[in-house]
C-alpha positions as CSV (number, residue, x, y, z in Angstrom):
1,X,-90.2,15.3,-50.4
2,X,-88.9,12.3,-51.9
3,X,-87.6,9.6,-49.9
4,X,-83.8,10.3,-51.6
5,X,-84.3,13.7,-50.8
6,X,-84.6,13.1,-47.1
7,X,-81.8,13.8,-45.1
8,X,-79.8,11.2,-43.8
9,X,-79.2,11.1,-39.9
10,X,-77.0,8.6,-37.9
11,X,-77.7,7.9,-34.6
12,X,-74.7,6.7,-32.3
13,X,-75.0,2.6,-31.6
14,X,-76.7,2.5,-28.0
15,X,-74.7,2.1,-25.3
16,X,-74.8,-1.6,-24.1
17,X,-72.4,-1.4,-21.2
18,X,-74.1,-1.3,-17.7
19,X,-73.9,2.1,-15.9
20,X,-72.7,2.3,-12.2
21,X,-73.3,4.8,-10.0
22,X,-71.3,6.4,-8.4
23,X,-68.9,6.1,-11.8
24,X,-65.4,4.4,-10.8
25,X,-62.9,6.8,-9.3
26,X,-60.2,7.9,-12.1
27,X,-57.3,5.6,-12.0
28,X,-54.0,7.9,-12.4
29,X,-51.2,6.4,-14.6
30,X,-48.1,7.9,-13.8
31,X,-46.1,9.3,-16.7
32,X,-43.4,7.0,-18.3
33,X,-40.2,7.4,-16.7
34,X,-37.7,9.7,-18.2
35,X,-34.8,8.0,-19.9
36,X,-31.9,7.6,-17.5
37,X,-29.4,10.1,-18.2
38,X,-26.1,9.1,-19.9
39,X,-23.5,7.6,-17.2
40,X,-20.8,10.3,-16.7
41,X,-17.7,9.7,-18.5
42,X,-14.3,8.7,-17.0
43,X,-11.7,8.2,-19.5
44,X,-7.8,7.6,-18.7
45,X,-7.1,11.3,-18.7
46,X,-9.6,11.7,-16.2
47,X,-8.3,9.2,-13.6
48,X,-4.6,10.2,-14.1
49,X,-5.5,13.9,-13.6
50,X,-7.8,12.9,-10.5
51,X,-4.8,10.8,-9.3
52,X,-2.6,14.0,-9.7
53,X,-5.1,16.1,-8.2
54,X,-4.8,13.9,-4.8
55,X,-0.9,14.3,-5.4
56,X,-1.3,18.2,-5.4
57,X,-3.4,18.4,-2.4
58,X,-0.9,16.8,-0.3
59,X,1.9,19.0,-1.8
60,X,-0.5,21.9,-1.1
61,X,0.2,21.7,2.9
62,X,3.5,20.1,2.3
63,X,4.9,22.9,0.6
64,X,3.2,25.3,3.2
65,X,1.5,27.3,0.3
66,X,-0.9,28.9,2.6
67,X,1.8,29.8,5.2
68,X,2.0,33.6,5.0
69,X,5.4,33.9,6.7
70,X,7.3,31.3,4.7
71,X,5.7,31.8,0.8
72,X,8.3,31.1,-1.6
73,X,9.0,29.0,-4.5
74,X,6.7,26.6,-3.4
75,X,3.5,28.6,-3.5
76,X,4.9,29.7,-7.2
77,X,5.8,25.9,-8.3
78,X,2.5,24.8,-6.8
79,X,0.3,26.8,-9.3
80,X,2.8,26.5,-12.2
81,X,2.5,22.6,-11.6
82,X,-1.2,22.8,-11.7
83,X,-1.8,25.3,-14.7
84,X,0.5,22.7,-16.6
85,X,-1.6,19.6,-15.5
86,X,-4.8,21.5,-16.4
87,X,-3.5,22.6,-19.8
88,X,-2.3,19.1,-20.8
89,X,-5.9,17.8,-19.2
90,X,-7.8,20.3,-21.3
91,X,-5.7,19.6,-24.5
92,X,-6.3,15.9,-24.6
93,X,-10.0,16.7,-24.1
94,X,-9.6,18.5,-27.3
95,X,-10.3,22.1,-25.8
96,X,-8.0,24.7,-27.7
97,X,-7.0,27.9,-26.2
98,X,-8.3,31.0,-27.7
99,X,-7.2,34.7,-27.4
100,X,-9.1,35.5,-24.0
101,X,-7.7,32.5,-22.3
102,X,-4.3,33.1,-23.6
103,X,-4.2,36.3,-21.8
104,X,-5.8,35.1,-18.7
105,X,-3.4,32.2,-18.7
106,X,-0.5,34.8,-19.0
107,X,-1.9,36.7,-15.9
108,X,-2.2,33.5,-14.1
109,X,1.7,32.9,-14.7
110,X,2.3,36.4,-13.8
111,X,0.2,35.9,-10.6
112,X,2.5,33.0,-9.4
113,X,5.6,34.7,-9.8
114,X,5.4,37.0,-6.5
115,X,6.1,34.6,-4.2
116,X,9.2,33.2,-5.4
117,X,10.5,36.5,-6.2
118,X,9.7,38.6,-3.3
119,X,9.1,35.8,-0.4
120,X,7.1,36.5,2.8
121,X,4.7,39.8,2.9
122,X,1.6,40.9,4.5
123,X,-0.2,40.7,1.2
124,X,0.3,37.0,0.4
125,X,-2.9,35.8,1.7
126,X,-4.6,38.3,-0.9
127,X,-2.3,37.5,-3.7
128,X,-2.8,33.8,-3.3
129,X,-6.8,34.7,-3.2
130,X,-6.1,36.7,-6.6
131,X,-4.0,34.1,-8.4
132,X,-6.8,31.4,-7.4
133,X,-9.5,33.3,-9.0
134,X,-7.4,33.9,-12.2
135,X,-6.6,30.2,-12.5
136,X,-10.2,29.3,-12.4
137,X,-11.1,32.2,-14.5
138,X,-8.6,30.8,-17.4
139,X,-10.3,27.3,-17.1
140,X,-13.5,29.1,-17.9
141,X,-12.3,31.1,-20.8
142,X,-10.6,27.9,-22.3
143,X,-13.9,25.9,-22.0
144,X,-16.2,28.7,-23.3
145,X,-18.0,28.6,-20.0
146,X,-17.9,32.2,-19.1
147,X,-21.4,33.8,-18.5
148,X,-20.7,36.8,-21.1
149,X,-18.5,36.5,-24.4
150,X,-16.9,39.6,-23.5
151,X,-15.1,41.1,-20.4
152,X,-17.8,42.9,-18.4
153,X,-19.2,43.3,-15.1
154,X,-20.8,39.8,-15.6
155,X,-17.4,38.8,-14.5
156,X,-18.7,38.7,-10.7
157,X,-21.0,36.1,-11.9
158,X,-18.4,34.2,-13.5
159,X,-16.3,34.4,-10.2
160,X,-19.2,33.0,-8.0
161,X,-20.1,30.2,-10.5
162,X,-16.0,29.1,-10.8
163,X,-15.4,29.5,-7.2
164,X,-18.6,28.1,-5.5
165,X,-20.9,26.3,-8.1
166,X,-18.9,24.4,-10.5
167,X,-16.3,22.9,-8.3
168,X,-18.6,22.2,-5.2
169,X,-21.0,20.7,-7.9
170,X,-18.3,18.2,-9.4
171,X,-16.6,17.7,-5.9
172,X,-17.2,14.0,-6.1
173,X,-16.0,13.9,-9.3
174,X,-12.3,12.7,-8.3
175,X,-13.2,9.4,-6.6
176,X,-15.9,9.0,-9.0
177,X,-13.8,9.2,-12.3
178,X,-11.2,6.8,-10.4
179,X,-13.6,4.1,-9.7
180,X,-15.2,4.4,-13.1
181,X,-12.0,4.2,-14.6
182,X,-11.4,1.1,-12.9
183,X,-14.5,-0.4,-13.9
184,X,-14.4,0.5,-17.5
185,X,-11.0,-0.8,-18.1
186,X,-10.3,-3.9,-20.1
187,X,-10.5,-7.4,-18.7
188,X,-6.5,-7.4,-18.3
189,X,-6.7,-3.9,-16.5
190,X,-9.5,-5.2,-14.2
191,X,-7.5,-8.1,-13.1
192,X,-4.5,-6.0,-12.3
193,X,-6.6,-3.6,-10.3
194,X,-8.3,-6.9,-8.6
195,X,-4.8,-8.3,-7.9
196,X,-3.3,-5.3,-6.2
197,X,-6.7,-4.9,-4.1
198,X,-6.5,-8.4,-2.7
199,X,-2.6,-7.8,-2.0
200,X,-3.5,-4.6,-0.1
201,X,-6.3,-6.5,1.8
202,X,-3.7,-9.2,2.5
203,X,-1.4,-7.0,3.8
204,X,-3.5,-5.3,6.3
205,X,-5.2,-8.4,7.5
206,X,-1.7,-9.9,8.3
207,X,-0.3,-6.6,10.0
208,X,-1.0,-7.9,13.7
209,X,0.7,-11.5,13.1
210,X,3.8,-9.7,11.3
211,X,4.0,-7.6,14.2
212,X,3.8,-10.6,16.8
213,X,6.8,-12.5,14.3
214,X,8.9,-9.4,14.6
215,X,8.5,-9.1,18.1
216,X,9.8,-12.9,18.7
217,X,12.4,-12.2,16.2
218,X,13.9,-9.4,18.2
219,X,13.6,-11.3,21.5
220,X,15.5,-14.2,20.0
221,X,18.6,-12.3,18.8
222,X,20.5,-9.4,20.0
223,X,22.0,-8.7,16.5
224,X,18.6,-8.3,15.3
225,X,17.3,-6.4,18.2
226,X,20.3,-4.0,17.5
227,X,19.5,-3.9,13.7
228,X,15.6,-3.1,14.1
229,X,16.6,-0.4,16.8
230,X,18.7,1.6,14.4
231,X,16.0,1.3,11.9
232,X,12.9,2.5,14.1
233,X,15.7,5.5,15.7
234,X,15.8,6.6,12.4
235,X,12.1,6.6,11.9
236,X,10.6,10.1,12.5
237,X,7.2,9.2,13.6
238,X,6.1,12.5,14.2
239,X,7.0,13.0,10.4
240,X,5.0,10.0,9.4
241,X,1.9,11.5,11.3
242,X,2.1,15.1,9.9
243,X,2.4,13.1,6.4
244,X,-0.9,11.1,7.2
245,X,-2.6,14.5,8.2
246,X,-1.4,16.4,5.2
247,X,-2.8,13.7,2.9
248,X,-6.4,13.7,4.5
249,X,-6.1,17.5,4.3
250,X,-5.4,17.5,0.9
251,X,-8.3,15.6,0.0
252,X,-10.6,18.3,-0.2
253,X,-8.0,20.4,-2.0
254,X,-7.9,17.6,-4.8
255,X,-11.9,17.2,-5.1
256,X,-12.0,21.1,-5.4
257,X,-9.2,21.6,-8.1
258,X,-10.3,18.1,-10.0
259,X,-14.0,19.4,-9.7
260,X,-13.4,22.7,-11.5
261,X,-11.4,21.3,-14.4
262,X,-13.8,18.4,-14.7
263,X,-17.1,20.7,-14.8
264,X,-15.8,22.9,-17.2
265,X,-14.4,20.1,-19.2
266,X,-17.6,18.5,-19.5
267,X,-19.7,21.8,-19.2
268,X,-21.5,20.3,-15.8
269,X,-22.9,22.9,-13.7
270,X,-21.6,25.5,-15.7
271,X,-25.1,26.8,-17.1
272,X,-26.5,27.6,-13.4
273,X,-25.8,31.4,-14.1
274,X,-26.9,32.2,-17.5
275,X,-26.2,35.6,-19.6
276,X,-30.0,35.7,-20.5
277,X,-31.3,35.1,-17.1
278,X,-29.0,37.5,-15.6
279,X,-29.6,40.3,-17.9
280,X,-33.4,39.7,-17.8
281,X,-32.9,40.0,-13.7
282,X,-31.0,43.3,-14.3
283,X,-33.5,44.6,-16.4
284,X,-36.3,43.7,-13.9
285,X,-34.3,45.8,-11.2
286,X,-34.6,48.8,-13.2
287,X,-38.0,49.7,-11.2
288,X,-37.2,52.3,-9.1
289,X,-38.9,55.6,-10.1
290,X,-36.3,58.0,-11.0
291,X,-37.9,61.0,-9.2
292,X,-37.2,58.7,-5.8
293,X,-33.4,58.9,-6.8
294,X,-33.3,62.9,-7.7
295,X,-33.6,64.6,-4.5
296,X,-31.2,62.3,-2.5
297,X,-28.4,62.6,-5.4
298,X,-28.8,66.2,-5.2
299,X,-28.5,66.6,-1.4
300,X,-25.3,64.3,-1.6
301,X,-23.9,66.5,-4.7
302,X,-25.0,69.7,-2.4
303,X,-23.4,68.2,0.9
304,X,-20.3,67.4,-0.7
305,X,-19.4,70.8,-2.7
306,X,-20.5,72.5,0.8
307,X,-17.7,70.0,2.5
308,X,-15.2,71.2,0.0
309,X,-16.1,75.0,0.2
310,X,-15.9,75.1,4.1
311,X,-12.8,72.7,4.7
312,X,-11.2,73.8,1.5
313,X,-8.2,75.3,3.5
314,X,-8.0,72.3,5.3
315,X,-8.5,69.8,2.8
316,X,-5.7,71.3,0.3
317,X,-3.0,72.6,2.6
318,X,-1.2,69.0,1.8
319,X,-0.9,70.1,-1.7
320,X,1.3,73.2,-0.8
321,X,3.1,71.0,1.6
322,X,1.7,72.7,4.9
323,X,0.5,71.1,7.6
324,X,-3.0,72.6,9.6
325,X,-2.7,74.2,13.0
326,X,-3.3,71.4,15.7
327,X,-2.4,68.4,13.7
328,X,0.5,66.2,13.7
329,X,1.4,64.6,10.3
330,X,0.2,61.2,11.6
331,X,-3.4,62.5,12.6
332,X,-3.2,64.5,9.4
333,X,-2.7,61.5,7.2
334,X,-4.9,58.9,9.1
335,X,-8.1,61.3,9.2
336,X,-7.8,61.8,5.4
337,X,-7.3,58.1,4.8
338,X,-10.5,57.3,6.9
339,X,-12.4,59.8,5.0
340,X,-11.5,58.2,1.6
341,X,-12.4,54.9,3.0
342,X,-15.7,56.2,3.8
343,X,-16.5,58.5,1.3
344,X,-15.6,56.2,-1.4
345,X,-17.6,53.2,-0.1
346,X,-20.5,55.3,0.4
347,X,-20.1,56.9,-3.0
348,X,-19.4,53.6,-5.2
349,X,-22.6,52.2,-3.3
350,X,-24.7,55.0,-4.5
351,X,-23.6,54.8,-8.0
352,X,-24.1,50.9,-8.0
353,X,-27.8,51.6,-6.7
354,X,-28.4,54.0,-9.0
355,X,-27.3,52.3,-11.9
356,X,-29.2,48.9,-10.8
357,X,-32.4,50.3,-9.6
358,X,-33.1,53.4,-11.7
359,X,-36.4,53.0,-14.0
360,X,-35.0,53.4,-17.5
361,X,-34.6,51.8,-21.0
362,X,-32.2,48.9,-21.3
363,X,-29.7,50.6,-23.1
364,X,-30.1,54.3,-21.8
365,X,-29.1,56.1,-18.8
366,X,-31.2,59.5,-18.2
367,X,-29.0,62.8,-18.8
368,X,-30.3,64.0,-15.3
369,X,-29.1,61.0,-13.5
370,X,-25.9,61.0,-15.4
371,X,-25.1,64.2,-14.4
372,X,-25.9,63.7,-10.7
373,X,-23.7,60.4,-10.6
374,X,-21.1,62.2,-12.6
375,X,-21.0,64.7,-10.2
376,X,-20.3,62.5,-7.4
377,X,-17.7,60.6,-9.3
378,X,-15.7,64.1,-10.0
379,X,-15.9,64.8,-6.5
380,X,-14.9,61.6,-5.5
381,X,-11.6,62.2,-7.8
382,X,-11.0,65.2,-5.9
383,X,-11.4,64.1,-2.3
384,X,-8.9,61.1,-3.4
385,X,-6.4,63.7,-4.9
386,X,-6.3,65.5,-1.5
387,X,-6.1,62.2,0.7
388,X,-2.7,61.1,-1.8
389,X,-1.5,64.5,-1.1
390,X,-1.5,63.9,2.5
391,X,0.0,60.9,2.3
392,X,2.9,62.2,0.1
393,X,3.4,64.8,2.8
394,X,3.3,61.9,5.6
395,X,5.7,59.6,3.7
396,X,7.8,62.9,3.2
397,X,8.2,63.4,6.9
398,X,8.6,60.0,8.4
399,X,9.7,57.9,5.3
400,X,8.0,54.8,3.6
401,X,6.3,51.7,5.5
402,X,4.6,48.4,3.8
403,X,1.0,49.8,5.1
404,X,1.7,53.3,3.3
405,X,2.7,51.6,0.2
406,X,-0.5,49.3,0.4
407,X,-2.7,52.3,1.4
408,X,-1.0,54.4,-1.6
409,X,-1.9,52.0,-4.0
410,X,-5.3,51.3,-3.0
411,X,-6.1,55.3,-3.4
412,X,-4.3,55.0,-7.1
413,X,-6.7,52.0,-7.9
414,X,-9.8,54.2,-6.7
415,X,-8.5,56.7,-8.8
416,X,-8.6,55.1,-11.7
417,X,-11.7,53.6,-10.9
418,X,-13.5,56.9,-10.5
419,X,-11.9,58.5,-13.4
420,X,-13.0,55.6,-15.7
421,X,-16.6,56.3,-14.2
422,X,-16.3,60.1,-15.2
423,X,-15.5,59.6,-18.5
424,X,-18.5,56.9,-18.7
425,X,-21.0,59.6,-17.6
426,X,-19.5,61.6,-20.7
427,X,-20.0,58.9,-22.9
428,X,-21.6,55.3,-22.0
429,X,-19.3,52.4,-22.5
430,X,-18.5,49.4,-21.1
431,X,-16.8,50.7,-18.3
432,X,-16.5,47.5,-16.4
433,X,-13.9,46.3,-18.9
434,X,-11.3,48.9,-18.3
435,X,-11.9,48.9,-14.6
436,X,-11.4,44.9,-14.6
437,X,-8.2,45.3,-16.8
438,X,-6.7,48.3,-14.4
439,X,-7.4,46.1,-11.5
440,X,-5.5,43.1,-12.8
441,X,-2.6,45.1,-13.9
442,X,-2.0,47.1,-10.3
443,X,-2.6,43.9,-8.6
444,X,0.2,42.2,-10.7
445,X,2.4,45.1,-10.2
446,X,2.1,45.4,-6.5
447,X,2.7,41.6,-6.4
448,X,5.8,41.4,-8.8
449,X,7.3,44.7,-7.0
450,X,9.6,44.2,-4.1
451,X,7.8,46.5,-1.8
452,X,10.0,45.5,1.3
453,X,13.1,46.5,-0.3
454,X,11.8,49.6,-1.7
455,X,10.8,50.7,1.7
456,X,14.1,50.1,3.1
457,X,15.8,51.7,0.3
458,X,13.9,54.7,0.2
459,X,14.2,55.4,3.9
460,X,17.7,54.6,4.1
461,X,19.0,56.6,0.9
462,X,16.8,59.8,2.3
463,X,18.6,59.3,5.8
464,X,22.3,58.8,4.1
465,X,21.2,61.8,1.8
466,X,20.6,64.1,4.5
467,X,17.1,64.6,3.5
468,X,15.9,63.7,6.9
469,X,17.3,62.9,10.2
470,X,14.8,60.3,11.2
471,X,15.3,56.8,10.6
472,X,13.1,53.6,11.9
473,X,15.5,50.8,12.4
474,X,13.0,48.7,13.8
475,X,10.6,48.6,10.9
476,X,13.7,47.6,8.8
477,X,14.4,44.5,10.8
478,X,10.6,43.6,10.8
479,X,10.6,43.7,6.9
480,X,11.7,40.5,4.9
481,X,15.0,39.8,3.3
482,X,14.7,42.5,0.5
483,X,15.3,45.0,3.2
484,X,18.7,43.6,4.2
485,X,21.1,45.1,1.5
486,X,20.0,48.5,2.5
487,X,20.3,47.8,6.3
488,X,23.8,46.6,5.9
489,X,24.2,50.1,4.0
490,X,22.8,51.7,7.1
491,X,25.2,49.9,9.5
492,X,28.6,50.9,7.5
493,X,27.6,54.5,6.5
494,X,25.3,55.8,9.1
495,X,26.7,59.4,10.3
496,X,24.9,58.9,13.8
497,X,27.0,56.3,15.9
498,X,24.1,55.2,17.6
499,X,22.1,54.4,14.3
500,X,25.2,52.5,13.1
501,X,24.8,50.3,16.3
502,X,21.2,49.6,16.0
503,X,21.6,48.4,12.5
504,X,24.5,46.3,13.3
505,X,22.6,44.9,16.6
506,X,19.7,44.1,14.3
507,X,21.7,42.2,11.7
508,X,23.6,40.5,14.6
509,X,20.2,39.2,15.9
510,X,19.5,37.2,12.9
511,X,20.4,33.7,14.2
512,X,22.1,32.3,11.1
513,X,24.2,34.6,8.9
514,X,24.2,32.1,5.8
515,X,20.6,31.5,6.0
516,X,18.8,35.0,6.9
517,X,15.1,35.3,7.1
518,X,13.6,38.2,8.8
519,X,10.2,36.5,9.3
520,X,9.0,33.0,10.8
521,X,10.8,30.2,12.3
522,X,14.4,29.7,12.3
523,X,14.0,25.9,12.0
524,X,12.4,26.2,8.8
525,X,14.9,28.3,6.9
526,X,16.8,25.4,5.5
527,X,13.7,24.0,3.6
528,X,13.6,24.7,-0.3
529,X,10.0,25.8,-0.2
530,X,11.0,28.8,1.5
531,X,13.6,29.9,-1.2
532,X,12.8,33.2,-3.2
533,X,15.0,36.0,-5.1
534,X,15.1,38.3,-1.9
535,X,16.3,35.7,0.1
536,X,19.5,34.7,-2.5
537,X,20.1,38.4,-2.5
538,X,20.4,38.8,0.9
539,X,22.3,35.7,1.3
540,X,25.0,37.0,-1.3
541,X,24.9,40.5,0.8
542,X,25.7,38.6,4.0
543,X,28.4,36.7,2.7
544,X,30.1,40.0,1.6
């Protein structure tokens, strides 16, 4: 082979570096630090709304929004003002309303009205909770931070996120926004804030000296002594201390409210629960073999059918207006109510567990499971019908009471829920949507309805009309202002002299004829925060 045909082989250059043994340890070099996160913004709107949030936190306690006995115009005004502040804040941030948010805004406004319309009731605590949730959901829908783009069962995740994650994740942003807003202001603005801070510090430091000077002047002249005495006598120190505690108690309220608005406006902590991750989690939960569910579901269906067959004469007697032997009306209705609560809870739990855990495809529900769970839903509807008939029989005998109204409302809500589930088992659809809509509508209806007035009017009219010879005057006296006009009618027109006497005695026990309020401390009746429509109607009836 010729020289030019020989392959060319290149060898690496010899390593001239000294070789050490053992080799030096590996020198770890940390990764370069991540770029600092951009500073959280603090605009003038953030500062103003943060300050307004502290004012609203003070008003929350001063207006007795949480007081169940005195809920009136103050609770309605608190939520309306809060909604207005948030609306302007979101508008200033360039966040426009959409169809879903406008619907939720209408719900939130209607949810604030029951307190000014009907005053104090036993359900006001639940109505306050409902109104708070609706306000938070409105903010989420306005800022497009809801988990699902449509109303569905994911609203539970939205409520968890908006009630806990977003507000508490941004809990300190009220103070931070005010501080950053002051720091980021222009030179003239910083000079003004600095001047105010120095002046306040100077006042605090000179308080002891100022007090000594005042004491010396008081001792030097009787005229100045009498002048200062009149001033201090007119100062309500208890009220000042109360204001201080209310302001301190309003701080967490302000931080919570502003945290919810700020977090949604800047999308901060709103992505903790995402549609994709939750949906994947639900799909992974579909792991329980269907065979493990068939046998228990069949047993439940059989037990319910046997129960209805063996107890049919007892369960359906109320449909014919008959009372079973050895039962009083109270025992009959109450036992039916506890049956309803227990069975309804168990059945809803069974349906939820089956839907969540049964192994299946993502968008399908096996026919066998659909038949079994649909049968449970239908049997639940049947039990609710019998329980409602029992309650109707009880009301027809003893009349209405607030508890009976609320129980009947709960039965109607359960009935709608199971009816929707029955329809879903025939033809699957997004059943959570109508259930949520029905729940909201029924809750608004319950809140806006003058339940105490209806109870009093129903009982009095039945007694005056001769449908019953029983009337519980003590029950009417325990209701709120809405029951006063029917009570006056009873005192004037009752055929029984003893009933007229009891009604007049109930009216006479009110401490002030011109400021009638059936619940709460008489000393608080003159406060504007307790005013409501039923109070006004009762006052007009008292004047007549």
